[in-house]
C-alpha positions in Angstrom: 204.3 19.6 232.4 201.3 19.4 230.0 199.9 22.8 229.0 203.2 24.6 229.3 205.3 26.3 226.6 208.9 27.2 226.5 209.5 31.0 227.0 213.3 31.1 227.4 216.2 30.0 229.5 217.2 30.4 233.2 220.4 29.2 234.9 221.3 27.5 231.6 218.1 25.3 231.5 214.9 25.7 229.6 212.2 27.9 231.2 208.6 26.9 230.6 205.4 28.7 231.5 202.1 26.9 232.3 198.8 28.4 231.0 197.8 29.0 234.6 200.5 31.6 235.2 198.5 34.5 233.7 195.6 33.4 235.9 198.0 33.6 238.9 199.1 37.1 237.9 195.5 38.3 237.5 194.5 36.8 240.9 197.5 38.5 242.7 196.9 41.8 240.9 193.2 41.8 241.8 193.8 40.9 245.4 196.4 43.6 245.8 194.9 46.3 243.7 191.2 45.9 244.7 191.5 44.7 248.3 194.9 45.2 250.1 195.9 48.6 248.7 192.5 50.4 249.2 192.4 49.1 252.8 196.0 50.1 253.6 196.3 53.4 251.6 192.7 54.7 251.0 191.9 57.7 248.9 194.0 56.9 245.8 192.6 56.8 242.2 191.6 53.4 240.9 194.2 53.6 238.2 196.9 53.8 240.8 195.6 50.8 242.6 195.4 48.8 239.3 198.9 49.7 238.2 200.4 48.9 241.6 198.5 45.6 241.7 199.9 44.6 238.3 203.5 45.6 239.3 203.2 43.7 242.7 201.9 40.6 240.9 204.7 40.7 238.4 207.3 41.1 241.2 205.8 38.2 243.1 205.9 36.0 240.0 209.5 37.1 239.4 210.3 36.0 243.0 208.8 32.6 242.4 211.0 32.3 239.4 214.1 33.2 241.5 213.0 30.5 244.0 213.1 27.9 241.3 216.2 29.3 239.7 218.0 28.8 243.0 217.1 25.1 242.9 218.3 24.8 239.3 221.5 26.7 239.8 222.4 24.7 243.0 221.6 21.4 241.3 223.9 22.2 238.4 226.7 23.2 240.8 226.3 19.8 242.4 226.5 18.1 239.0 222.8 17.1 239.0 221.2 17.1 235.6 218.3 19.6 235.3 215.7 19.1 232.6 213.7 22.3 232.9 212.0 24.9 235.2 208.3 25.4 234.9 206.2 28.2 236.4 202.6 27.4 237.1 199.7 28.4 239.4 201.2 26.8 242.5 204.5 28.5 242.1 207.0 26.4 240.2 208.6 23.1 239.6 212.2 22.1 238.7 212.7 18.8 237.1 216.1 17.3 237.8 217.9 14.0 238.3 218.4 12.3 241.7 221.2 13.8 243.8 224.1 11.4 244.4 224.7 12.4 248.0 222.6 13.5 251.0 224.6 16.7 251.2 223.8 17.6 247.6 220.1 16.8 248.2 220.1 19.0 251.3 221.8 21.9 249.4 219.3 21.8 246.5 216.3 21.6 248.9 217.2 24.5 251.1 218.3 26.8 248.3 214.7 27.7 247.2 213.2 28.6 250.6 216.4 30.5 251.6 216.1 32.6 248.4 212.4 33.3 249.2 213.3 34.3 252.8 216.1 36.6 251.6 213.8 38.2 249.1 211.1 38.6 251.7 213.4 40.2 254.2 214.9 42.6 251.7 211.5 43.6 250.3 209.9 44.1 253.7 212.9 46.1 254.9 212.9 48.2 251.8 209.1 48.9 252.1 209.4 49.9 255.8 212.4 52.1 255.0 210.8 53.7 252.0 207.7 54.7 254.0 209.7 56.0 257.0 212.2 58.0 254.9 209.7 59.6 252.5 206.3 59.5 254.1 204.7 60.1 250.7 205.5 56.9 248.9 202.8 54.9 250.7 201.6 52.8 247.7 205.1 51.6 246.6 206.0 51.0 250.2 202.9 48.9 250.7 203.6 46.9 247.5 207.1 46.1 248.8 205.8 45.1 252.2 203.1 42.9 250.6 205.8 41.3 248.4 208.0 40.8 251.5 205.3 39.1 253.6 204.3 37.0 250.6 207.9 35.7 250.1 208.3 35.1 253.8 205.1 33.0 253.8 206.3 31.2 250.7 209.7 30.4 252.3 208.2 29.2 255.6 205.4 27.2 253.9 207.9 25.4 251.7 209.9 24.4 254.7 207.0 22.2 256.0 208.4 18.7 256.4 206.4 17.0 253.7 207.1 16.0 250.1 206.8 17.6 247.6 207.5 20.8 249.6 211.2 21.7 250.0 211.0 20.9 253.7 210.1 17.3 252.7 213.3 17.2 250.6 215.2 18.4 253.6 213.8 15.6 255.7 214.7 13.1 253.0 218.3 14.4 252.9 218.7 14.4 256.7 217.2 10.9 257.1 219.3 9.6 254.2 222.4 11.1 255.9 221.5 9.6 259.3 220.4 6.1 258.2 222.4 5.7 255.0 219.2 4.2 253.4 217.9 6.5 250.7 214.7 4.5 249.9 213.7 4.4 253.6 214.2 8.2 253.8 212.1 8.7 250.6 209.3 6.6 252.0 209.2 8.5 255.3 209.1 11.9 253.6 206.4 10.8 251.1 204.2 9.5 254.0 204.6 12.9 255.7 203.5 14.5 252.5 200.3 12.4 252.4 199.5 13.3 256.0 200.0 17.0 255.3 197.8 16.7 252.2 194.9 15.3 254.2 195.2 18.0 256.7 195.2 20.7 254.0 192.2 19.3 252.3 190.3 18.9 255.5 191.2 22.4 256.7 190.3 23.9 253.3 186.9 22.4 253.3 186.2 23.5 256.9 187.1 27.1 255.8 184.7 26.8 252.9 181.9 25.5 255.1 182.5 28.5 257.4 182.0 30.9 254.6 185.6 31.5 253.4 185.8 30.8 249.7 189.6 31.1 249.9 189.6 27.6 251.4 189.1 26.2 247.9 192.6 27.2 247.2 193.9 25.4 250.2 191.9 22.3 249.0 193.5 22.6 245.6 197.0 22.8 247.2 196.2 19.8 249.4 195.1 17.7 246.4 198.2 18.6 244.5 200.4 17.6 247.5 198.4 14.4 247.8 199.0 13.4 244.2 202.7 14.2 244.1 203.3 12.6 247.5 201.5 9.5 246.4 203.7 9.3 243.3 206.8 9.8 245.4 205.7 7.0 247.7 205.2 4.6 244.7 208.6 5.6 243.2 210.3 5.0 246.6 208.6 1.7 246.9 209.7 0.7 243.4 213.3 1.7 244.1 213.2 -0.5 247.2 212.0 -3.5 245.0 214.7 -2.8 242.4 217.5 -2.6 244.9 220.5 -4.7 243.8 219.2 -5.1 240.3 221.1 -4.0 237.2 219.8 -2.8 233.8 221.1 -6.0 232.2 218.8 -8.1 234.5 215.7 -6.6 233.0 216.6 -5.8 229.4 215.3 -7.6 226.3 217.9 -8.5 223.7 218.3 -8.5 220.7 216.3 -5.4 219.9 214.1 -4.9 216.9 215.3 -1.6 215.3 215.3 0.2 212.0 217.4 2.6 210.0 216.7 6.2 210.7 217.3 7.3 207.0 214.3 5.2 205.7 211.2 7.1 204.5 208.2 6.9 206.9 206.3 4.7 204.4 209.2 2.2 203.9 209.8 2.1 207.7 206.1 1.3 208.3 206.1 -1.5 205.6 209.5 -3.1 206.3 210.0 -2.5 210.1 207.0 -1.3 212.0 204.3 -3.7 210.7 206.3 -6.9 211.0 207.7 -6.0 214.5 204.3 -5.6 216.3 205.9 -3.1 218.7 204.4 0.3 219.7 207.8 2.0 219.6 211.1 1.1 217.9 214.7 2.3 218.3 216.5 3.9 215.3 220.0 3.4 214.1 222.1 5.7 212.0 224.5 4.9 209.1 227.1 3.7 211.5 224.8 1.4 213.4 224.6 3.6 216.4 221.3 4.5 218.2 219.9 7.8 217.1 216.4 7.9 218.7 213.1 6.2 219.2 210.0 6.4 217.0 206.5 5.6 218.2 203.8 4.1 216.0 201.3 6.9 216.9 203.8 9.4 215.5 204.1 7.5 212.3 200.3 7.2 212.0 200.0 11.0 212.4 202.1 11.7 209.3 199.9 12.5 206.3 199.9 9.8 203.7 201.1 12.3 201.0 204.3 13.0 203.0 205.2 9.5 204.0 207.3 8.8 200.9 209.5 11.9 201.3 209.7 12.4 205.1 212.5 10.5 206.8 211.6 8.5 209.9 214.2 10.3 212.0 212.3 13.6 211.5 209.3 12.3 213.5 211.3 10.4 216.1 212.3 11.4 219.6 216.1 12.1 219.4 218.5 10.0 221.5 219.3 13.1 223.7 215.6 13.0 224.9 215.5 9.3 225.4 216.2 7.4 228.6 219.6 5.7 228.0 221.5 3.4 230.4 224.5 1.1 230.4 224.0 -2.7 231.1 225.8 -2.6 234.4 224.0 0.5 235.8 221.6 0.2 238.7 218.1 -0.3 237.4 216.5 2.1 239.8 218.8 4.9 238.6 217.9 4.2 235.0 214.2 4.2 235.7 214.4 7.7 237.1 215.5 8.9 233.6 212.2 7.8 231.9 210.3 10.8 230.5 206.9 11.4 229.1 208.0 11.7 225.5 209.2 8.1 225.1 207.0 6.4 227.7 208.4 3.7 230.1 211.3 2.6 227.8 215.0 2.6 228.4 217.5 2.1 225.6 220.5 0.1 226.8 223.7 1.2 225.1 227.2 -0.3 225.5 230.2 1.1 223.7 228.0 3.3 221.6 225.9 0.4 220.3 222.3 -0.6 221.1 222.4 -3.9 223.1 218.9 -4.0 224.6 215.8 -2.3 225.7 213.9 -2.2 229.0 210.1 -1.7 229.1 207.6 -1.6 231.8 206.7 -5.2 231.0 210.3 -6.2 231.4 210.5 -4.7 234.9 207.2 -6.2 235.9 208.3 -9.6 234.7 211.7 -9.3 236.5 210.0 -8.3 239.8 207.6 -11.3 239.6 210.5 -13.7 239.1 212.2 -12.2 242.1 209.1 -12.5 244.2 208.7 -16.1 243.2 212.3 -16.9 244.0 213.4 -17.2 240.4 217.0 -16.7 239.4 217.9 -13.2 238.3 221.0 -13.2 236.2 223.7 -10.6 236.6 224.4 -9.3 233.1 
């Protein structure tokens, strides 16, 4: 996600934090320390409320992290690749590959809400117990009860049957299991997400018009759901169009490539300029693919460094590129495309680069299919 930085690892995958997370903590701390605690436990010093608000906000952020960690850990147990976990203002996001079975998709989807519900129940029970047993620890007890109710709300809200919420993923998994048609299940869940988004935006604006500024947050959540659900719907529609097609049907071959040991300047002069491509695959000494370099990255290298800097040092390594075999399903390969390399798939067979698939290749293939043209099986 743009605007996020890596801060560590969780469940064996990179953990990233969006710039909006500190804003989230401040908002939670203010709401708890300046509004909730003074109303529930009046008469305490402002410093106590401030400290309790910060602690409560930190605990809630930690519980959001546990929610996403549950998704990541379950995905890895189900042999699903996980790219990273990102915390941001709306909670978190776990980027992962597509599950191979409906059962795996269901397990990954429910793991997050179940974690939130368990944390919520434990925190609420601990808060009630602390208050009843001690009678004097009102502030810590209220913080725990607030944390519990917040997690219970998070768990229930995430179970709403609409993508991108976890409940939408549950609907996808159940429909996939019942119908055996993954794309149909994805389309149905994404439509439900779009309906929920409209309801959230409408409800939020009605709240604002009635004098409740908190409705703006609901509008923001609704807009986010609308954007993601729309993207999910387009992705599901694309998968339906790509059904039955292999990577070899779309790839362009042979591929214009260059040696990764060349200097940036020599690569520009001998490979990039004559090729007229915006990105080019790189090959190592053994002729095996090692990465992908984009012209904009080459142009960003200072002129004084172009003679000494190797092109592989400014390229995206193969481990971060979308790679597929010629006989793989094209839809599965498309899911591996990331932001760093753009809509490009390197086609590798036996360790050697045999082709490349770009957005133009896919568009051209779909047009041929629509017109009734012959699509070869490579």
